[in-house]
C-alpha positions as CSV (number, residue, x, y, z in Angstrom):
1,M,129.1,-221.5,-151.2
2,V,128.5,-220.2,-154.7
3,V,124.9,-219.0,-155.2
4,S,123.7,-218.3,-158.7
5,R,120.0,-218.4,-158.0
6,T,117.8,-218.7,-154.9
7,E,114.5,-220.5,-154.3
8,L,113.6,-219.7,-150.7
9,A,110.5,-221.8,-149.7
10,G,108.1,-219.9,-147.5
11,L,109.1,-216.5,-148.9
12,K,107.4,-214.6,-151.7
13,L,109.7,-213.8,-154.6
14,L,109.0,-210.2,-155.8
15,A,111.7,-209.8,-158.4
16,R,114.7,-211.5,-159.9
17,G,117.2,-209.0,-161.4
18,K,120.5,-209.4,-163.1
19,V,122.2,-210.0,-159.8
20,R,119.7,-209.8,-156.9
21,D,116.7,-211.8,-155.9
22,I,114.2,-209.8,-153.8
23,Y,111.7,-211.4,-151.5
24,E,108.8,-210.0,-149.4
25,V,109.3,-210.6,-145.7
26,G,106.4,-209.1,-143.8
27,E,106.4,-205.3,-144.2
28,N,110.0,-205.4,-145.4
29,L,112.1,-206.7,-148.2
30,L,114.9,-209.3,-148.2
31,I,117.6,-208.5,-150.9
32,V,119.8,-211.5,-151.7
33,S,122.9,-210.7,-153.8
34,T,123.7,-213.8,-155.8
35,D,127.0,-214.5,-157.6
36,R,125.5,-213.9,-161.0
37,L,127.4,-211.6,-163.3
38,S,126.1,-209.6,-166.2
39,A,128.2,-208.0,-169.0
40,F,127.0,-206.0,-171.9
41,D,123.5,-206.3,-170.4
42,V,123.5,-210.1,-170.6
43,V,123.6,-212.4,-167.6
44,L,126.5,-214.8,-168.0
45,P,126.2,-218.6,-167.4
46,D,129.0,-218.7,-164.9
47,P,128.8,-217.3,-161.4
48,I,131.7,-215.5,-159.8
49,P,132.5,-216.9,-156.3
50,D,132.2,-214.4,-153.4
51,K,130.7,-211.7,-155.7
52,G,127.4,-211.5,-153.9
53,R,129.0,-211.5,-150.5
54,V,131.3,-208.6,-151.5
55,L,128.3,-206.5,-152.8
56,T,126.3,-207.0,-149.6
57,Q,129.0,-206.6,-147.1
58,L,130.6,-203.6,-148.9
59,S,127.2,-201.9,-149.1
60,K,126.7,-202.5,-145.4
61,F,130.1,-200.9,-144.7
62,W,129.2,-197.8,-146.7
63,F,125.6,-197.5,-145.4
64,E,126.9,-197.5,-141.8
65,R,129.5,-194.8,-142.7
66,L,127.1,-192.6,-144.6
67,T,124.1,-192.7,-142.3
68,E,124.7,-189.2,-140.9
69,M,124.6,-187.8,-144.5
70,I,121.3,-189.4,-145.5
71,P,119.2,-192.3,-144.2
72,N,119.2,-195.6,-146.0
73,H,117.0,-198.6,-146.3
74,M,119.2,-201.1,-144.4
75,L,117.7,-202.7,-141.3
76,T,120.1,-205.6,-140.7
77,C,122.4,-208.1,-142.4
78,D,122.4,-210.5,-139.4
79,V,120.5,-213.6,-140.4
80,D,119.7,-214.3,-136.7
81,E,117.8,-211.0,-136.7
82,F,115.7,-211.8,-139.8
83,P,112.0,-212.7,-139.4
84,P,111.4,-216.4,-138.6
85,A,110.3,-217.3,-142.1
86,A,113.8,-216.4,-143.5
87,R,115.9,-218.1,-140.8
88,P,115.7,-221.7,-142.2
89,H,117.6,-220.5,-145.2
90,H,120.5,-219.1,-143.1
91,E,123.2,-221.2,-145.0
92,V,122.3,-219.5,-148.3
93,L,121.6,-216.0,-146.8
94,R,124.5,-215.6,-144.5
95,G,126.9,-212.9,-145.7
96,R,125.0,-212.1,-148.9
97,S,121.5,-210.8,-147.8
98,M,120.1,-207.6,-146.3
99,L,116.8,-207.0,-144.7
100,V,115.6,-203.5,-145.8
101,R,112.6,-201.3,-145.4
102,R,110.4,-200.6,-148.4
103,A,110.8,-197.4,-150.3
104,T,109.4,-196.1,-153.6
105,P,112.4,-196.2,-156.0
106,L,113.0,-193.0,-157.9
107,P,113.0,-193.5,-161.7
108,V,116.4,-191.9,-162.0
109,E,119.9,-193.2,-161.5
110,C,122.2,-190.7,-159.9
111,I,125.7,-190.9,-161.4
112,V,128.7,-188.9,-160.3
113,R,131.9,-188.8,-162.4
114,G,135.2,-187.6,-161.1
115,Y,137.5,-188.9,-163.8
116,L,137.2,-189.1,-167.6
117,A,136.5,-192.7,-168.5
118,G,134.2,-195.1,-170.3
119,S,131.4,-193.5,-172.3
120,G,132.3,-190.1,-170.9
121,W,135.8,-190.3,-172.5
122,K,134.2,-191.3,-175.9
123,E,131.8,-188.4,-175.8
124,Y,134.6,-186.0,-174.8
125,Q,136.8,-187.0,-177.7
126,S,134.0,-186.1,-180.1
127,F,132.4,-183.1,-178.5
128,G,134.4,-181.9,-175.6
129,T,131.5,-182.7,-173.2
130,V,130.4,-185.5,-170.9
131,C,126.6,-186.0,-170.8
132,G,126.3,-182.5,-172.4
133,I,128.5,-180.8,-169.7
134,A,131.3,-178.9,-171.3
135,L,134.8,-179.7,-170.0
136,P,138.2,-178.0,-170.5
137,D,140.2,-178.8,-173.6
138,G,143.2,-181.0,-173.5
139,L,142.0,-183.7,-171.0
140,R,143.4,-187.2,-171.4
141,Q,141.7,-190.5,-170.8
142,A,141.4,-191.2,-167.1
143,D,142.3,-187.6,-166.2
144,R,140.7,-186.3,-163.0
145,L,138.0,-183.7,-163.7
146,P,138.3,-180.2,-162.3
147,E,135.2,-180.9,-160.2
148,P,133.0,-184.0,-159.9
149,I,130.0,-183.8,-162.2
150,F,126.5,-185.1,-161.7
151,T,125.0,-186.9,-164.7
152,P,121.6,-188.5,-164.0
153,S,120.1,-191.1,-166.3
154,T,116.8,-193.0,-166.7
155,K,116.4,-196.6,-165.5
156,A,116.0,-198.8,-168.5
157,Q,114.1,-202.1,-167.9
158,S,116.1,-203.6,-170.7
159,G,119.0,-202.3,-172.7
160,H,121.0,-199.2,-171.8
161,D,120.1,-196.4,-169.5
162,V,119.6,-193.0,-171.2
163,N,121.4,-189.9,-169.9
164,I,119.2,-187.0,-169.0
165,T,119.7,-183.4,-167.8
166,Q,119.1,-182.2,-164.3
167,E,116.0,-180.4,-165.6
168,Q,114.6,-183.6,-167.0
169,A,115.3,-185.4,-163.7
170,A,113.3,-182.6,-161.9
171,E,110.4,-183.3,-164.3
172,L,110.5,-186.9,-163.3
173,V,110.9,-186.6,-159.5
174,G,110.1,-183.0,-158.7
175,S,112.6,-180.1,-158.4
176,R,113.1,-180.4,-154.6
177,V,113.9,-184.1,-154.6
178,A,116.0,-183.8,-157.7
179,E,118.1,-181.1,-156.1
180,R,118.4,-183.1,-152.9
181,V,119.7,-186.3,-154.5
182,K,122.1,-184.3,-156.7
183,E,123.5,-182.5,-153.6
184,V,123.8,-185.7,-151.5
185,S,125.3,-187.7,-154.4
186,L,128.1,-185.2,-154.9
187,S,128.7,-185.0,-151.1
188,I,128.9,-188.8,-150.7
189,Y,131.2,-189.1,-153.7
190,R,133.6,-186.5,-152.3
191,K,133.6,-188.1,-148.9
192,A,134.0,-191.6,-150.2
193,T,136.8,-190.7,-152.7
194,E,138.8,-189.0,-150.0
195,Y,138.5,-192.1,-147.8
196,A,139.2,-194.5,-150.6
197,L,142.3,-192.7,-151.8
198,E,143.9,-193.1,-148.4
199,R,143.4,-196.9,-148.9
200,G,144.9,-197.0,-152.4
201,I,141.7,-196.9,-154.5
202,I,140.4,-194.3,-156.9
203,I,136.6,-194.1,-157.3
204,A,136.5,-192.9,-160.9
205,D,132.7,-192.8,-161.0
206,T,129.8,-194.3,-159.3
207,K,126.0,-194.7,-159.4
208,F,123.6,-194.1,-156.5
209,E,119.9,-195.1,-156.2
210,F,117.4,-193.4,-154.0
211,G,113.8,-194.2,-152.9
212,L,111.1,-192.2,-151.1
213,V,109.9,-192.9,-147.6
214,D,107.2,-190.4,-146.4
215,G,108.1,-188.2,-149.3
216,E,111.8,-187.9,-148.4
217,P,114.7,-189.6,-150.3
218,I,116.8,-192.3,-148.7
219,L,119.7,-194.3,-150.1
220,I,118.7,-197.7,-151.4
221,D,120.0,-200.7,-153.4
222,E,123.8,-200.9,-153.2
223,V,126.4,-198.3,-152.7
224,L,130.0,-197.8,-153.8
225,T,130.6,-201.4,-154.8
226,P,132.6,-202.8,-157.8
227,D,129.2,-203.3,-159.6
228,S,128.0,-199.7,-159.1
229,S,131.4,-198.0,-159.4
230,R,134.6,-197.8,-161.3
231,F,137.5,-198.6,-158.9
232,W,141.1,-198.1,-159.9
233,G,144.2,-199.0,-157.9
234,V,146.3,-195.9,-157.1
235,A,149.5,-197.9,-157.9
236,E,148.2,-198.8,-161.3
237,Y,146.8,-195.4,-162.3
238,R,148.3,-193.7,-165.3
239,P,146.5,-190.8,-167.0
240,G,146.3,-191.3,-170.8
241,M,145.3,-194.9,-170.6
242,S,142.4,-197.0,-169.2
243,P,143.6,-198.3,-165.8
244,P,142.8,-201.8,-164.6
245,S,139.6,-201.8,-162.6
246,F,138.2,-203.8,-159.6
247,D,135.2,-205.2,-161.4
248,K,134.2,-207.0,-164.5
249,Q,137.3,-206.0,-166.5
250,F,138.7,-209.6,-166.8
251,V,135.3,-210.7,-168.1
252,R,134.8,-207.8,-170.5
253,D,138.3,-208.2,-171.9
254,Y,137.7,-211.9,-172.5
255,L,134.3,-211.4,-174.1
256,E,135.7,-208.8,-176.4
257,S,138.3,-211.3,-177.5
258,V,135.9,-214.0,-178.6
259,D,133.4,-214.2,-181.4
260,W,130.2,-213.2,-179.5
261,N,127.6,-210.8,-180.8
262,K,126.7,-209.6,-177.2
263,V,123.2,-211.1,-177.3
264,P,122.1,-214.2,-175.3
265,P,123.3,-216.8,-174.8
266,A,126.7,-215.6,-173.5
267,P,129.7,-217.9,-173.8
268,S,131.1,-219.7,-170.8
269,L,134.1,-218.2,-169.0
270,P,137.4,-219.9,-168.6
271,P,138.4,-220.8,-165.0
272,E,141.2,-218.2,-165.0
273,V,138.8,-215.4,-165.9
274,I,136.4,-216.5,-163.2
275,A,139.2,-216.7,-160.6
276,G,140.7,-213.4,-161.6
277,T,137.4,-211.6,-161.4
278,S,136.6,-213.1,-158.0
279,A,140.0,-212.0,-156.7
280,R,139.5,-208.4,-157.8
281,Y,136.2,-208.2,-156.1
282,R,137.7,-209.5,-152.8
283,E,140.7,-207.2,-153.2
284,A,138.4,-204.2,-153.5
285,F,136.6,-205.2,-150.3
286,R,139.8,-205.9,-148.4
287,S,141.4,-202.5,-149.4
288,L,138.3,-200.4,-148.5
289,T,137.3,-202.1,-145.3
290,G,140.7,-203.3,-144.0
291,R,139.3,-206.8,-143.4
292,E,138.4,-210.1,-145.0
293,L,134.8,-211.1,-146.0
294,D,132.7,-212.5,-143.1
């Protein structure tokens, strides 16, 4: 079942993001990952089959593996364990929804970069830095960095996020919390990259989100998915070029090839682009978890 939008009778819709629909269920929240896809900050008209299921089930996989490092907001992904008001919608929810506890989201996105790619590569070419952090001379595109770097950013309600320094992050969330999320972000990245490399995937960079429960940070939203991370296949990796990634690359490449000004409405996607993107999402899930989608 492809789900591009949900309307769950009997549940209160709190927010509808680019990808997720969030409902209030008693004291908790129900996060539904749809098959919507955004590119260049615009939601596209065509959903990507299985995308929402990959995001939910891969996040569940990582939440369970990382729980000893930091608590997270996941309660259950089993529809049969959801409150009664949600169960009538089991056909829509199964495999793509997560019941979570409420947290107060931090107004900072915690980004860890382990390789020179994307906007970081562009900045390095001009200034020898990434988010203002000086790097050694002579690095090539997609080179592994000497050490992973933490580059927080603000959360923009529209448009692009803005990179900030660790000091600016501390001003927003407090020095103790800022230091804690930096430390745990780097630790999770190191652990996850070691695991993923053994399974043929390079995690070039990733974004974590945290919220506060009783004043302490917990991991929220999604974690180490193709939407929040840049995944490369080890077999395809070549420093000096941009390796193929397990995310929206088919879509971005197509949109760059057509006459579109990157403002709504976005053009429709050809069937082969939709199928190729869906296949890459499923491949990332299969490689990291060792199994097929539920």
